[in-house]
SEFIZA-3560 file (N, C-alpha, C; in Angstrom, 3 decimals):
REM SEFIZA-3560
<numar><xx>25.448</xx><yy>-39.459</yy><zz>41.186</zz><atom>N</atom></numar>
<numar><xx>24.131</xx><yy>-39.192</yy><zz>41.739</zz><atom>CA</atom></numar>
<numar><xx>23.636</xx><yy>-37.865</yy><zz>41.164</zz><atom>C</atom></numar>
<numar><xx>22.393</xx><yy>-37.862</yy><zz>40.779</zz><atom>N</atom></numar>
<numar><xx>21.757</xx><yy>-36.670</yy><zz>40.224</zz><atom>CA</atom></numar>
<numar><xx>20.569</xx><yy>-36.296</yy><zz>41.110</zz><atom>C</atom></numar>
<numar><xx>20.318</xx><yy>-34.998</yy><zz>41.244</zz><atom>N</atom></numar>
<numar><xx>19.140</xx><yy>-34.523</yy><zz>41.954</zz><atom>CA</atom></numar>
<numar><xx>18.191</xx><yy>-33.909</yy><zz>40.934</zz><atom>C</atom></numar>
<numar><xx>16.968</xx><yy>-34.407</yy><zz>40.916</zz><atom>N</atom></numar>
<numar><xx>15.936</xx><yy>-33.893</yy><zz>40.028</zz><atom>CA</atom></numar>
<numar><xx>14.868</xx><yy>-33.226</yy><zz>40.878</zz><atom>C</atom></numar>
<numar><xx>14.484</xx><yy>-32.011</yy><zz>40.480</zz><atom>N</atom></numar>
<numar><xx>13.431</xx><yy>-31.294</yy><zz>41.188</zz><atom>CA</atom></numar>
<numar><xx>12.184</xx><yy>-31.281</yy><zz>40.323</zz><atom>C</atom></numar>
<numar><xx>11.091</xx><yy>-31.745</yy><zz>40.902</zz><atom>N</atom></numar>
<numar><xx>9.803</xx><yy>-31.800</yy><zz>40.219</zz><atom>CA</atom></numar>
<numar><xx>8.748</xx><yy>-31.195</yy><zz>41.123</zz><atom>C</atom></numar>
<numar><xx>7.602</xx><yy>-30.889</yy><zz>40.555</zz><atom>N</atom></numar>
<numar><xx>6.467</xx><yy>-30.411</yy><zz>41.325</zz><atom>CA</atom></numar>
<numar><xx>5.281</xx><yy>-31.316</yy><zz>41.037</zz><atom>C</atom></numar>
<numar><xx>4.650</xx><yy>-31.801</yy><zz>42.100</zz><atom>N</atom></numar>
<numar><xx>3.468</xx><yy>-32.645</yy><zz>41.971</zz><atom>CA</atom></numar>
<numar><xx>2.337</xx><yy>-31.936</yy><zz>42.711</zz><atom>C</atom></numar>
<numar><xx>1.358</xx><yy>-31.500</yy><zz>41.938</zz><atom>N</atom></numar>
<numar><xx>0.257</xx><yy>-30.701</yy><zz>42.475</zz><atom>CA</atom></numar>
<numar><xx>-0.439</xx><yy>-31.380</yy><zz>43.651</zz><atom>C</atom></numar>
<numar><xx>-0.595</xx><yy>-32.700</yy><zz>43.567</zz><atom>N</atom></numar>
<numar><xx>-1.321</xx><yy>-33.437</yy><zz>44.608</zz><atom>CA</atom></numar>
<numar><xx>-0.502</xx><yy>-33.669</yy><zz>45.875</zz><atom>C</atom></numar>
<numar><xx>0.785</xx><yy>-33.390</yy><zz>45.846</zz><atom>N</atom></numar>
<numar><xx>1.665</xx><yy>-33.712</yy><zz>46.979</zz><atom>CA</atom></numar>
<numar><xx>1.641</xx><yy>-32.631</yy><zz>48.054</zz><atom>C</atom></numar>
<numar><xx>0.445</xx><yy>-32.205</yy><zz>48.409</zz><atom>N</atom></numar>
<numar><xx>0.312</xx><yy>-31.226</yy><zz>49.480</zz><atom>CA</atom></numar>
<numar><xx>-0.603</xx><yy>-31.735</yy><zz>50.588</zz><atom>C</atom></numar>
<numar><xx>-1.048</xx><yy>-32.983</yy><zz>50.485</zz><atom>N</atom></numar>
<numar><xx>-1.851</xx><yy>-33.579</yy><zz>51.557</zz><atom>CA</atom></numar>
<numar><xx>-1.298</xx><yy>-34.970</yy><zz>51.869</zz><atom>C</atom></numar>
<numar><xx>-1.623</xx><yy>-35.478</yy><zz>53.031</zz><atom>N</atom></numar>
<numar><xx>-0.963</xx><yy>-36.666</yy><zz>53.571</zz><atom>CA</atom></numar>
<numar><xx>-1.090</xx><yy>-37.914</yy><zz>52.696</zz><atom>C</atom></numar>
<numar><xx>-2.277</xx><yy>-38.221</yy><zz>52.204</zz><atom>N</atom></numar>
<numar><xx>-2.476</xx><yy>-39.434</yy><zz>51.414</zz><atom>CA</atom></numar>
<numar><xx>-1.593</xx><yy>-39.492</yy><zz>50.184</zz><atom>C</atom></numar>
<numar><xx>-1.675</xx><yy>-38.484</yy><zz>49.306</zz><atom>N</atom></numar>
<numar><xx>-0.828</xx><yy>-38.505</yy><zz>48.116</zz><atom>CA</atom></numar>
<numar><xx>0.669</xx><yy>-38.468</yy><zz>48.429</zz><atom>C</atom></numar>
<numar><xx>1.043</xx><yy>-37.781</yy><zz>49.486</zz><atom>N</atom></numar>
<numar><xx>2.463</xx><yy>-37.710</yy><zz>49.859</zz><atom>CA</atom></numar>
<numar><xx>2.970</xx><yy>-39.087</yy><zz>50.267</zz><atom>C</atom></numar>
<numar><xx>2.230</xx><yy>-39.785</yy><zz>51.104</zz><atom>N</atom></numar>
<numar><xx>2.652</xx><yy>-41.123</yy><zz>51.527</zz><atom>CA</atom></numar>
<numar><xx>2.710</xx><yy>-42.077</yy><zz>50.336</zz><atom>C</atom></numar>
<numar><xx>1.741</xx><yy>-41.969</yy><zz>49.437</zz><atom>N</atom></numar>
<numar><xx>1.727</xx><yy>-42.799</yy><zz>48.238</zz><atom>CA</atom></numar>
<numar><xx>2.955</xx><yy>-42.515</yy><zz>47.367</zz><atom>C</atom></numar>
<numar><xx>3.240</xx><yy>-41.244</yy><zz>47.168</zz><atom>N</atom></numar>
<numar><xx>4.375</xx><yy>-40.841</yy><zz>46.343</zz><atom>CA</atom></numar>
<numar><xx>5.699</xx><yy>-41.289</yy><zz>46.967</zz><atom>C</atom></numar>
<numar><xx>5.855</xx><yy>-41.115</yy><zz>48.262</zz><atom>N</atom></numar>
<numar><xx>7.074</xx><yy>-41.560</yy><zz>48.938</zz><atom>CA</atom></numar>
<numar><xx>7.260</xx><yy>-43.067</yy><zz>48.767</zz><atom>C</atom></numar>
<numar><xx>6.177</xx><yy>-43.816</yy><zz>48.915</zz><atom>N</atom></numar>
<numar><xx>6.235</xx><yy>-45.262</yy><zz>48.768</zz><atom>CA</atom></numar>
<numar><xx>6.674</xx><yy>-45.647</yy><zz>47.364</zz><atom>C</atom></numar>
<numar><xx>6.101</xx><yy>-45.007</yy><zz>46.356</zz><atom>N</atom></numar>
<numar><xx>6.458</xx><yy>-45.276</yy><zz>44.963</zz><atom>CA</atom></numar>
<numar><xx>7.938</xx><yy>-45.003</yy><zz>44.733</zz><atom>C</atom></numar>
<numar><xx>8.385</xx><yy>-43.837</yy><zz>45.156</zz><atom>N</atom></numar>
<numar><xx>9.761</xx><yy>-43.433</yy><zz>44.886</zz><atom>CA</atom></numar>
<numar><xx>10.782</xx><yy>-44.294</yy><zz>45.611</zz><atom>C</atom></numar>
<numar><xx>10.538</xx><yy>-44.573</yy><zz>46.876</zz><atom>N</atom></numar>
<numar><xx>11.537</xx><yy>-45.298</yy><zz>47.655</zz><atom>CA</atom></numar>
<numar><xx>11.630</xx><yy>-46.778</yy><zz>47.283</zz><atom>C</atom></numar>
<numar><xx>10.605</xx><yy>-47.316</yy><zz>46.596</zz><atom>N</atom></numar>
<numar><xx>10.649</xx><yy>-48.696</yy><zz>46.115</zz><atom>CA</atom></numar>
<numar><xx>11.288</xx><yy>-48.792</yy><zz>44.731</zz><atom>C</atom></numar>
<numar><xx>11.582</xx><yy>-47.656</yy><zz>44.119</zz><atom>N</atom></numar>
<numar><xx>12.099</xx><yy>-47.635</yy><zz>42.759</zz><atom>CA</atom></numar>
<numar><xx>13.619</xx><yy>-47.787</yy><zz>42.757</zz><atom>C</atom></numar>
<numar><xx>14.092</xx><yy>-48.728</yy><zz>41.948</zz><atom>N</atom></numar>
<numar><xx>15.534</xx><yy>-48.947</yy><zz>41.837</zz><atom>CA</atom></numar>
<numar><xx>16.203</xx><yy>-47.684</yy><zz>41.307</zz><atom>C</atom></numar>
<numar><xx>17.271</xx><yy>-47.283</yy><zz>41.955</zz><atom>N</atom></numar>
<numar><xx>18.024</xx><yy>-46.104</yy><zz>41.544</zz><atom>CA</atom></numar>
<numar><xx>17.714</xx><yy>-44.864</yy><zz>42.367</zz><atom>C</atom></numar>
<numar><xx>16.584</xx><yy>-44.872</yy><zz>43.090</zz><atom>N</atom></numar>
<numar><xx>16.239</xx><yy>-43.724</yy><zz>43.934</zz><atom>CA</atom></numar>
<numar><xx>16.895</xx><yy>-43.907</yy><zz>45.292</zz><atom>C</atom></numar>
<numar><xx>17.682</xx><yy>-42.911</yy><zz>45.688</zz><atom>N</atom></numar>
<numar><xx>18.345</xx><yy>-42.985</yy><zz>46.979</zz><atom>CA</atom></numar>
<numar><xx>17.569</xx><yy>-42.215</yy><zz>48.049</zz><atom>C</atom></numar>
<numar><xx>17.005</xx><yy>-41.051</yy><zz>47.650</zz><atom>N</atom></numar>
<numar><xx>16.321</xx><yy>-40.222</yy><zz>48.639</zz><atom>CA</atom></numar>
<numar><xx>15.294</xx><yy>-39.357</yy><zz>47.924</zz><atom>C</atom></numar>
<numar><xx>14.175</xx><yy>-39.110</yy><zz>48.606</zz><atom>N</atom></numar>
<numar><xx>13.144</xx><yy>-38.216</yy><zz>48.073</zz><atom>CA</atom></numar>
<numar><xx>12.676</xx><yy>-37.299</yy><zz>49.199</zz><atom>C</atom></numar>
<numar><xx>12.694</xx><yy>-36.009</yy><zz>48.935</zz><atom>N</atom></numar>
<numar><xx>12.251</xx><yy>-35.015</yy><zz>49.912</zz><atom>CA</atom></numar>
<numar><xx>11.067</xx><yy>-34.265</yy><zz>49.312</zz><atom>C</atom></numar>
<numar><xx>9.969</xx><yy>-34.217</yy><zz>50.046</zz><atom>N</atom></numar>
<numar><xx>8.753</xx><yy>-33.575</yy><zz>49.555</zz><atom>CA</atom></numar>
<numar><xx>8.430</xx><yy>-32.372</yy><zz>50.423</zz><atom>C</atom></numar>
<numar><xx>8.249</xx><yy>-31.220</yy><zz>49.787</zz><atom>N</atom></numar>
<numar><xx>7.836</xx><yy>-29.992</yy><zz>50.467</zz><atom>CA</atom></numar>
<numar><xx>6.321</xx><yy>-29.915</yy><zz>50.384</zz><atom>C</atom></numar>
<numar><xx>5.645</xx><yy>-30.109</yy><zz>51.516</zz><atom>N</atom></numar>
<numar><xx>4.184</xx><yy>-30.169</yy><zz>51.526</zz><atom>CA</atom></numar>
<numar><xx>3.522</xx><yy>-28.825</yy><zz>51.242</zz><atom>C</atom></numar>
<numar><xx>4.258</xx><yy>-27.735</yy><zz>51.352</zz><atom>N</atom></numar>
<numar><xx>3.671</xx><yy>-26.415</yy><zz>51.105</zz><atom>CA</atom></numar>
<numar><xx>3.360</xx><yy>-26.192</yy><zz>49.636</zz><atom>C</atom></numar>
<numar><xx>4.261</xx><yy>-26.633</yy><zz>48.764</zz><atom>N</atom></numar>
<numar><xx>4.049</xx><yy>-26.354</yy><zz>47.340</zz><atom>CA</atom></numar>
<numar><xx>4.177</xx><yy>-27.580</yy><zz>46.438</zz><atom>C</atom></numar>
<numar><xx>4.355</xx><yy>-28.775</yy><zz>47.017</zz><atom>N</atom></numar>
<numar><xx>4.439</xx><yy>-29.995</yy><zz>46.217</zz><atom>CA</atom></numar>
<numar><xx>5.776</xx><yy>-30.189</yy><zz>45.528</zz><atom>C</atom></numar>
<numar><xx>6.793</xx><yy>-29.444</yy><zz>45.957</zz><atom>N</atom></numar>
<numar><xx>8.126</xx><yy>-29.603</yy><zz>45.369</zz><atom>CA</atom></numar>
<numar><xx>8.748</xx><yy>-30.902</yy><zz>45.862</zz><atom>C</atom></numar>
<numar><xx>9.339</xx><yy>-31.634</yy><zz>44.934</zz><atom>N</atom></numar>
<numar><xx>9.979</xx><yy>-32.903</yy><zz>45.257</zz><atom>CA</atom></numar>
<numar><xx>11.405</xx><yy>-32.870</yy><zz>44.742</zz><atom>C</atom></numar>
<numar><xx>12.335</xx><yy>-33.205</yy><zz>45.609</zz><atom>N</atom></numar>
<numar><xx>13.732</xx><yy>-33.347</yy><zz>45.207</zz><atom>CA</atom></numar>
<numar><xx>14.071</xx><yy>-34.825</yy><zz>45.347</zz><atom>C</atom></numar>
<numar><xx>14.495</xx><yy>-35.416</yy><zz>44.241</zz><atom>N</atom></numar>
<numar><xx>14.798</xx><yy>-36.839</yy><zz>44.218</zz><atom>CA</atom></numar>
<numar><xx>16.265</xx><yy>-37.030</yy><zz>43.862</zz><atom>C</atom></numar>
<numar><xx>17.004</xx><yy>-37.673</yy><zz>44.758</zz><atom>N</atom></numar>
<numar><xx>18.385</xx><yy>-38.057</yy><zz>44.480</zz><atom>CA</atom></numar>
<numar><xx>18.345</xx><yy>-39.453</yy><zz>43.881</zz><atom>C</atom></numar>
<numar><xx>18.894</xx><yy>-39.591</yy><zz>42.667</zz><atom>N</atom></numar>
<numar><xx>18.835</xx><yy>-40.884</yy><zz>41.991</zz><atom>CA</atom></numar>
<numar><xx>20.063</xx><yy>-41.098</yy><zz>41.124</zz><atom>C</atom></numar>
<numar><xx>20.297</xx><yy>-42.361</yy><zz>40.819</zz><atom>N</atom></numar>
<numar><xx>21.393</xx><yy>-42.740</yy><zz>39.939</zz><atom>CA</atom></numar>
<numar><xx>20.940</xx><yy>-42.509</yy><zz>38.509</zz><atom>C</atom></numar>
<numar><xx>21.623</xx><yy>-41.621</yy><zz>37.795</zz><atom>N</atom></numar>
<numar><xx>21.216</xx><yy>-41.341</yy><zz>36.417</zz><atom>CA</atom></numar>
<numar><xx>21.530</xx><yy>-42.506</yy><zz>35.486</zz><atom>C</atom></numar>
<numar><xx>22.380</xx><yy>-43.435</yy><zz>35.916</zz><atom>N</atom></numar>
<numar><xx>22.647</xx><yy>-44.630</yy><zz>35.118</zz><atom>CA</atom></numar>
<numar><xx>21.464</xx><yy>-45.604</yy><zz>35.162</zz><atom>C</atom></numar>
<numar><xx>20.716</xx><yy>-45.581</yy><zz>36.263</zz><atom>N</atom></numar>
<numar><xx>19.595</xx><yy>-46.493</yy><zz>36.460</zz><atom>CA</atom></numar>
<numar><xx>18.261</xx><yy>-45.864</yy><zz>36.096</zz><atom>C</atom></numar>
<numar><xx>18.111</xx><yy>-44.564</yy><zz>36.378</zz><atom>N</atom></numar>
<numar><xx>16.817</xx><yy>-43.888</yy><zz>36.245</zz><atom>CA</atom></numar>
<numar><xx>17.030</xx><yy>-42.451</yy><zz>35.778</zz><atom>C</atom></numar>
<numar><xx>16.562</xx><yy>-42.135</yy><zz>34.576</zz><atom>N</atom></numar>
<numar><xx>16.696</xx><yy>-40.765</yy><zz>34.078</zz><atom>CA</atom></numar>
<numar><xx>15.572</xx><yy>-39.896</yy><zz>34.639</zz><atom>C</atom></numar>
<numar><xx>15.723</xx><yy>-38.596</yy><zz>34.501</zz><atom>N</atom></numar>
<numar><xx>14.679</xx><yy>-37.665</yy><zz>34.955</zz><atom>CA</atom></numar>
<numar><xx>13.366</xx><yy>-37.922</yy><zz>34.229</zz><atom>C</atom></numar>
<numar><xx>13.435</xx><yy>-38.185</yy><zz>32.931</zz><atom>N</atom></numar>
<numar><xx>12.217</xx><yy>-38.455</yy><zz>32.159</zz><atom>CA</atom></numar>
<numar><xx>11.537</xx><yy>-39.744</yy><zz>32.607</zz><atom>C</atom></numar>
<numar><xx>12.321</xx><yy>-40.758</yy><zz>32.932</zz><atom>N</atom></numar>
<numar><xx>11.748</xx><yy>-42.006</yy><zz>33.437</zz><atom>CA</atom></numar>
<numar><xx>11.082</xx><yy>-41.783</yy><zz>34.794</zz><atom>C</atom></numar>
<numar><xx>11.667</xx><yy>-40.923</yy><zz>35.591</zz><atom>N</atom></numar>
<numar><xx>11.104</xx><yy>-40.588</yy><zz>36.893</zz><atom>CA</atom></numar>
<numar><xx>9.739</xx><yy>-39.919</yy><zz>36.730</zz><atom>C</atom></numar>
<numar><xx>9.636</xx><yy>-38.973</yy><zz>35.813</zz><atom>N</atom></numar>
<numar><xx>8.367</xx><yy>-38.300</yy><zz>35.541</zz><atom>CA</atom></numar>
<numar><xx>7.327</xx><yy>-39.312</yy><zz>35.066</zz><atom>C</atom></numar>
<numar><xx>7.716</xx><yy>-40.169</yy><zz>34.132</zz><atom>N</atom></numar>
<numar><xx>6.793</xx><yy>-41.180</yy><zz>33.606</zz><atom>CA</atom></numar>
<numar><xx>6.296</xx><yy>-42.097</yy><zz>34.714</zz><atom>C</atom></numar>
<numar><xx>7.194</xx><yy>-42.515</yy><zz>35.591</zz><atom>N</atom></numar>
<numar><xx>6.830</xx><yy>-43.379</yy><zz>36.706</zz><atom>CA</atom></numar>
<numar><xx>5.767</xx><yy>-42.720</yy><zz>37.590</zz><atom>C</atom></numar>
<numar><xx>5.980</xx><yy>-41.486</yy><zz>37.959</zz><atom>N</atom></numar>
<numar><xx>5.042</xx><yy>-40.775</yy><zz>38.832</zz><atom>CA</atom></numar>
<numar><xx>3.700</xx><yy>-40.582</yy><zz>38.130</zz><atom>C</atom></numar>
<numar><xx>3.737</xx><yy>-40.240</yy><zz>36.851</zz><atom>N</atom></numar>
<numar><xx>2.497</xx><yy>-40.012</yy><zz>36.107</zz><atom>CA</atom></numar>
<numar><xx>1.693</xx><yy>-41.300</yy><zz>35.923</zz><atom>C</atom></numar>
<numar><xx>2.354</xx><yy>-42.447</yy><zz>35.910</zz><atom>N</atom></numar>
<numar><xx>1.652</xx><yy>-43.732</yy><zz>35.800</zz><atom>CA</atom></numar>
<numar><xx>0.728</xx><yy>-43.966</yy><zz>36.987</zz><atom>C</atom></numar>
<numar><xx>1.000</xx><yy>-43.311</yy><zz>38.086</zz><atom>N</atom></numar>
<numar><xx>0.168</xx><yy>-43.455</yy><zz>39.278</zz><atom>CA</atom></numar>
<numar><xx>-0.885</xx><yy>-42.342</yy><zz>39.359</zz><atom>C</atom></numar>
<numar><xx>-1.094</xx><yy>-41.619</yy><zz>38.257</zz><atom>N</atom></numar>
<numar><xx>-2.159</xx><yy>-40.626</yy><zz>38.190</zz><atom>CA</atom></numar>
<numar><xx>-1.833</xx><yy>-39.287</yy><zz>38.811</zz><atom>C</atom></numar>
<numar><xx>-0.564</xx><yy>-39.021</yy><zz>39.061</zz><atom>N</atom></numar>
<numar><xx>-0.169</xx><yy>-37.739</yy><zz>39.642</zz><atom>CA</atom></numar>
<numar><xx>0.321</xx><yy>-36.803</yy><zz>38.543</zz><atom>C</atom></numar>
<numar><xx>0.075</xx><yy>-35.524</yy><zz>38.707</zz><atom>N</atom></numar>
<numar><xx>0.446</xx><yy>-34.521</yy><zz>37.712</zz><atom>CA</atom></numar>
<numar><xx>1.810</xx><yy>-33.927</yy><zz>38.051</zz><atom>C</atom></numar>
<numar><xx>2.760</xx><yy>-34.063</yy><zz>37.117</zz><atom>N</atom></numar>
<numar><xx>4.133</xx><yy>-33.637</yy><zz>37.341</zz><atom>CA</atom></numar>
<numar><xx>4.463</xx><yy>-32.455</yy><zz>36.447</zz><atom>C</atom></numar>
<numar><xx>5.126</xx><yy>-31.442</yy><zz>37.030</zz><atom>N</atom></numar>
<numar><xx>5.710</xx><yy>-30.370</yy><zz>36.266</zz><atom>CA</atom></numar>
<numar><xx>7.153</xx><yy>-30.222</yy><zz>36.704</zz><atom>C</atom></numar>
<numar><xx>7.964</xx><yy>-29.652</yy><zz>35.829</zz><atom>N</atom></numar>
<numar><xx>9.384</xx><yy>-29.458</yy><zz>36.159</zz><atom>CA</atom></numar>
<numar><xx>9.623</xx><yy>-28.014</yy><zz>36.532</zz><atom>C</atom></numar>
//
């Protein structure tokens, strides 16, 4: 299990947070996602055999969210 920390600028209000949680928790290989609403920090526990950090970023960006590491 790997933990990847990302920052999503939009993940500081309820709508984008719920959308992001839904995306992540439906993704194969993601075990847990914790979002800090104060600064948009996201910690994602995932199987690196199933989902790499780069694939995780690409997935989130496909939904129009801005990701930084």
